[in-house]
SEZATOR-686572 format. One line per 4 residues: number of its first residue (from 0); for each residue x, y, z of C-alpha. Coordinates in pm, 1 decimal. Layout:
residues N
NUM	X:Y:Z; ...
This chain:
residues 324
0	-9203.4:-11881.4:-500.8; -9230.0:-11696.8:-169.6; -9569.8:-11641.3:2.2; -9516.5:-11460.2:327.4
4	-9839.1:-11518.0:569.7; -9922.4:-11208.5:843.4; -10110.0:-11339.1:1153.0; -10329.7:-11186.1:1358.1
8	-10333.7:-11146.8:1768.7; -10451.5:-10942.0:1974.5; -10321.0:-10930.3:2328.6; -10170.8:-11256.1:2288.3
12	-10389.8:-11430.3:2166.7; -10539.6:-11599.5:1814.6; -10750.2:-11459.7:1547.1; -10823.9:-11833.5:1439.8
16	-10873.5:-11633.0:1079.4; -10455.7:-11691.8:1055.4; -10468.2:-12042.7:1149.3; -10627.2:-12080.1:778.3
20	-10432.4:-11819.2:606.3; -10178.9:-12035.8:658.9; -10360.3:-12352.1:539.8; -10461.8:-12188.0:226.5
24	-10041.7:-12034.4:185.1; -9996.7:-12432.9:247.7; -10249.3:-12549.3:-9.6; -10057.6:-12299.8:-255.7
28	-9738.6:-12459.0:-155.5; -9826.3:-12780.7:-207.8; -9923.8:-12671.2:-555.8; -9632.6:-12460.6:-645.8
32	-9350.5:-12564.6:-431.7; -9320.8:-12204.6:-237.4; -9161.8:-12147.3:36.3; -9395.9:-11981.2:367.5
36	-9299.9:-11735.5:626.1; -9500.1:-11673.6:899.0; -9483.3:-11345.9:1053.6; -9646.2:-11268.5:1418.3
40	-9641.3:-10829.7:1485.0; -9635.7:-10651.4:1831.6; -9437.8:-10640.6:2112.5; -9342.7:-10938.7:2312.0
44	-9465.9:-11223.5:2077.0; -9142.4:-11433.5:2110.4; -9371.3:-11705.0:2246.8; -9695.6:-11684.8:1996.9
48	-9371.0:-11684.4:1684.9; -9238.8:-12016.9:1863.6; -9565.4:-12128.0:1836.1; -9581.9:-12087.8:1466.9
52	-9274.3:-12268.1:1455.9; -9416.6:-12561.6:1525.0; -9603.6:-12508.6:1152.2; -9540.6:-12682.9:827.2
56	-9345.1:-12297.8:796.5; -8965.1:-12215.9:638.4; -8914.0:-11961.7:892.1; -9150.4:-11755.5:1194.9
60	-9062.1:-11446.3:1217.0; -9079.8:-11185.1:1499.9; -9206.9:-10858.3:1427.6; -9119.9:-10639.3:1748.7
64	-9082.6:-10304.4:1856.5; -9317.4:-10153.0:2136.2; -9513.3:-9951.4:1895.7; -9645.3:-10252.8:1766.0
68	-9810.4:-10333.0:2121.7; -10155.3:-10198.0:1965.0; -10256.6:-10161.8:1651.1; -10195.7:-9863.8:1398.2
72	-10291.1:-9887.3:1079.6; -9955.8:-9627.6:1042.2; -9742.1:-9858.6:1256.3; -9859.2:-10148.1:1095.1
76	-9814.9:-10068.5:763.4; -9424.1:-9905.7:806.9; -9359.3:-10186.8:965.6; -9441.9:-10447.4:753.0
80	-9290.5:-10224.3:407.3; -9024.7:-10302.6:600.6; -9006.9:-10672.9:622.2; -9128.9:-10681.6:293.7
84	-8813.4:-10526.0:141.2; -8630.4:-10816.6:387.6; -8853.1:-11085.0:266.0; -8927.6:-11022.1:-90.2
88	-9231.7:-11235.0:-121.4; -9414.1:-11307.2:-448.7; -9692.8:-11309.2:-184.6; -9873.9:-11165.8:77.6
92	-10137.0:-11378.2:272.4; -10377.8:-11239.6:507.4; -10666.3:-11345.6:692.1; -10971.8:-11091.4:630.3
96	-11026.3:-10927.2:968.8; -11145.4:-10583.3:1042.2; -10812.5:-10473.7:1135.4; -10641.9:-10626.9:801.7
100	-10938.1:-10475.6:580.7; -10846.5:-10098.5:782.3; -10443.5:-10145.7:698.9; -10381.3:-10390.2:419.2
104	-10483.3:-10174.6:109.0; -10359.4:-9861.6:256.8; -9996.7:-10151.2:285.2; -10060.4:-10221.4:-65.9
108	-10147.8:-9893.3:-203.1; -9787.4:-9748.5:-82.7; -9615.8:-9919.5:-245.9; -9781.6:-9972.4:-548.5
112	-9947.8:-10257.6:-600.5; -10298.6:-10468.1:-667.2; -10431.2:-10626.2:-374.2; -10705.1:-10918.9:-421.9
116	-10967.1:-10893.3:-37.6; -11228.9:-11137.4:72.7; -11124.1:-11500.4:-142.2; -11313.3:-11801.9:-62.8
120	-11062.4:-12036.5:-217.8; -10698.9:-12020.0:-510.0; -10623.4:-12314.5:-729.5; -10212.4:-12288.0:-958.8
124	-10375.3:-12276.2:-1345.5; -10112.9:-12275.6:-1623.0; -9780.8:-12176.6:-1396.7; -9992.6:-11916.6:-1195.3
128	-10228.0:-11829.2:-855.5; -10591.3:-11796.4:-926.4; -10800.8:-11677.4:-692.5; -11188.0:-11659.4:-673.8
132	-11421.4:-11417.2:-482.3; -11762.1:-11385.3:-443.8; -11945.1:-11090.4:-653.5; -12375.1:-10963.6:-593.6
136	-12362.6:-11143.1:-254.0; -12249.3:-11470.6:-333.3; -12484.4:-11518.2:-595.3; -12180.8:-11579.9:-846.9
140	-11812.9:-11623.4:-826.6; -11482.8:-11444.9:-1027.4; -11123.0:-11616.8:-1103.2; -10948.8:-11336.7:-1009.7
144	-10537.7:-11285.5:-1140.8; -10262.6:-11029.5:-1049.2; -10053.5:-10878.7:-1343.8; -9775.0:-10639.8:-1303.0
148	-9471.0:-10732.2:-1085.8; -9476.6:-10886.0:-728.1; -9551.4:-10832.1:-427.5; -9875.5:-10916.2:-489.7
152	-10157.0:-10921.8:-201.3; -10461.2:-11104.5:-111.3; -10717.0:-11181.8:180.7; -10916.9:-11486.3:252.7
156	-11252.6:-11506.9:428.8; -11220.3:-11641.4:764.8; -11452.8:-12034.4:730.7; -11328.4:-12073.7:379.6
160	-11033.9:-12338.8:459.5; -10987.5:-12593.1:792.3; -10774.4:-12394.4:1036.8; -10752.9:-12732.6:1222.6
164	-10637.1:-12859.8:916.2; -10216.1:-12675.1:924.1; -9951.8:-12929.4:830.7; -9763.1:-12952.4:1179.9
168	-9329.6:-12864.8:1096.5; -9049.0:-12720.7:1247.8; -8868.3:-12377.4:1163.5; -8642.0:-12197.3:1292.8
172	-8751.7:-11830.9:1420.2; -8626.7:-11519.4:1339.0; -8660.2:-11150.7:1528.0; -8676.1:-10883.0:1303.3
176	-8674.6:-10527.5:1418.6; -8792.1:-10218.0:1251.2; -8736.6:-9878.4:1267.6; -9046.6:-9672.1:1351.4
180	-9039.3:-9305.2:1539.6; -9362.3:-9222.9:1747.8; -9419.7:-8917.3:1507.7; -9457.8:-9150.1:1247.3
184	-9777.8:-9257.3:1473.7; -10095.7:-9077.5:1375.7; -10338.7:-9250.8:1528.6; -10364.7:-9343.0:1889.5
188	-10587.4:-9654.9:1934.3; -10904.8:-9636.9:2180.5; -11038.3:-10007.3:2370.5; -11144.5:-10236.6:2142.3
192	-11436.4:-10233.2:1969.9; -11550.3:-10583.4:2093.7; -11467.0:-10426.0:2488.9; -11799.5:-10200.8:2407.2
196	-12067.1:-10300.8:2608.8; -12245.9:-10637.2:2508.8; -12017.4:-10610.6:2172.4; -11950.5:-10960.7:2088.8
200	-11698.3:-11101.0:1849.6; -11864.9:-11428.1:1631.9; -11555.3:-11506.6:1496.3; -11419.6:-11664.3:1724.0
204	-11721.7:-11854.9:1938.8; -11691.8:-12233.0:1840.2; -12011.8:-12271.3:1890.8; -12292.6:-12095.8:1714.6
208	-12716.2:-12085.7:1758.4; -12811.8:-11905.5:1517.2; -13232.6:-11795.3:1495.0; -13483.7:-11648.2:1210.1
212	-13780.1:-11608.8:1100.7; -13938.2:-11928.2:1177.2; -13888.1:-11785.1:1602.8; -14166.4:-11615.7:1525.8
216	-14144.3:-11329.9:1769.3; -13889.7:-11122.7:2068.1; -14074.9:-11353.3:2336.7; -13926.7:-11694.6:2215.7
220	-13601.9:-11573.6:2211.7; -13494.4:-11726.4:2496.4; -13503.5:-12053.4:2412.1; -13260.1:-12035.1:2171.2
224	-13037.3:-11881.1:2416.0; -13107.6:-12160.6:2663.8; -12958.1:-12365.9:2403.2; -12651.7:-12203.0:2296.5
228	-12565.4:-12215.7:2717.1; -12631.9:-12570.2:2738.9; -12391.2:-12643.9:2436.9; -12152.8:-12347.9:2612.4
232	-12257.9:-12115.8:2248.8; -12270.0:-11782.1:2141.1; -12611.9:-11690.6:1989.9; -12666.2:-11480.0:1682.1
236	-12957.7:-11435.0:1454.2; -13069.8:-11329.4:1053.0; -13090.7:-11013.9:863.1; -13451.9:-11084.7:943.3
240	-13409.0:-11053.2:1344.5; -13192.3:-10777.9:1400.4; -13317.0:-10598.2:1156.8; -13667.7:-10557.7:1417.6
244	-13470.4:-10522.7:1646.8; -13487.2:-10813.9:1828.3; -13090.8:-10920.1:1911.9; -12834.7:-10626.6:1848.4
248	-12693.2:-10603.3:1452.6; -12338.4:-10748.0:1644.1; -12506.5:-11040.5:1644.9; -12648.3:-11081.0:1290.0
252	-12455.9:-11387.3:1019.1; -12497.7:-11295.9:659.0; -12352.3:-11086.7:359.5; -12422.5:-10807.4:555.6
256	-12287.4:-10866.1:932.3; -12068.7:-11117.2:1029.9; -11898.5:-11402.4:878.2; -11808.7:-11720.0:1096.9
260	-11683.3:-12008.3:1108.5; -11769.5:-12252.4:1429.2; -11745.1:-12579.3:1489.0; -12093.5:-12679.8:1526.8
264	-12339.6:-12402.1:1359.4; -12696.9:-12424.9:1451.5; -12962.5:-12328.2:1202.3; -13276.2:-12301.9:1348.4
268	-13611.5:-12116.8:1211.5; -13352.4:-11976.0:940.2; -13529.0:-12074.3:578.5; -13102.6:-12020.4:451.3
272	-13085.2:-11729.4:187.3; -12812.9:-11631.9:-10.3; -12747.1:-11380.2:167.5; -12733.6:-11574.8:525.0
276	-12526.7:-11866.7:407.3; -12238.2:-11653.3:258.9; -12200.5:-11618.8:613.7; -12186.0:-11943.2:778.1
280	-12158.3:-12190.5:497.8; -11779.0:-12278.8:664.1; -11876.2:-12392.6:983.2; -11755.6:-12759.9:993.5
284	-12101.9:-12885.7:1125.3; -12363.5:-12721.8:968.3; -12724.3:-12886.0:1178.7; -13012.2:-12714.0:1074.1
288	-13366.8:-12730.1:1182.4; -13663.7:-12609.5:989.3; -14043.7:-12755.5:959.9; -14021.7:-12652.5:537.3
292	-13849.6:-12969.0:409.5; -13798.9:-12761.1:93.4; -13550.1:-12493.0:288.0; -13239.4:-12388.0:95.9
296	-13012.7:-12448.6:440.6; -13080.7:-12817.9:384.2; -12879.1:-12772.8:105.1; -12576.4:-12654.4:264.7
300	-12613.6:-12888.0:644.8; -12430.1:-13144.3:751.2; -12813.8:-13312.1:1004.2; -13086.9:-13126.7:947.3
304	-13456.7:-13182.8:1135.5; -13738.0:-13135.1:980.3; -14000.3:-13040.9:1230.7; -14119.4:-12751.6:1516.4
308	-13825.1:-12588.2:1657.1; -14087.6:-12492.4:1934.7; -14027.6:-12896.5:2001.1; -13689.7:-13006.6:1928.4
312	-13511.9:-12721.0:2148.7; -13665.8:-12785.1:2456.4; -13593.8:-13134.4:2412.2; -13227.3:-13057.6:2324.7
316	-13224.3:-12798.3:2543.7; -13354.8:-13112.8:2782.7; -13114.6:-13412.3:2692.0; -12805.9:-13103.4:2723.7
320	-12941.7:-13040.8:3075.9; -12919.7:-13438.2:3143.8; -12535.5:-13497.5:3024.6; -12395.6:-13203.8:3238.3
């Protein structure tokens, strides 16, 4: 069995979810004895491929072409069809990013194959891999298996595997040249979404301070913003805060917002509805502050503080300032 992991980089910077997907592949390999190839696409990506070769994979692939410098669904689909034909993997794994959501279904459909998207876990059972997907906004989960002939495609939700626990190793780097022509690229890349004014990609933030209804009114948001600044993190919110327009929608965490997995997630005045929890439960360390000792958020928190956020948050900010 062979697994091909398609990593994601943008302007020479890794998307952290790439290594979480590599961790998923390594788990599958331990269970099945599969070999892993990891590929990075773009222009001038030899250094990134070299970095991939430092992990436990059979080979690291640099898929390069001038027309891959900027992402396009046509370019990525055509390039990956050639790579898949050469590598002949059984499984192709992706991080479940906005970019992957754009091109991976197109790729799978062009090959007449199925795709299981946004997986939160996998296991080896009865000689085959079983993929787990959340349903009904995280209220339940379904086991899904592939039918038909390989290759099979799957993407993994951010935070479901620990990217910092990817096993190290040593592998050869192989350059893979693809055949692309300008007339095959039907779309023209514009500015990246995250570069738009006030936009933020919370999936890449190592520390997030999130607020919920407990903040009471927008004039209290600066309390949380000061704490986020002291921690060197980003401010975020549950859906009601963004629905009210107190923070922009791009800062919403949850099933209808962004899915994040930072090193530290500080939930302030958030009750912990399932729609919010599915978007942050993969965080490495979760700290919750809520005056309700029975709030559901404490069920997923690593550390919980029962008390008045208007007393606790300023005190935390003050102590952090002393240490700077």
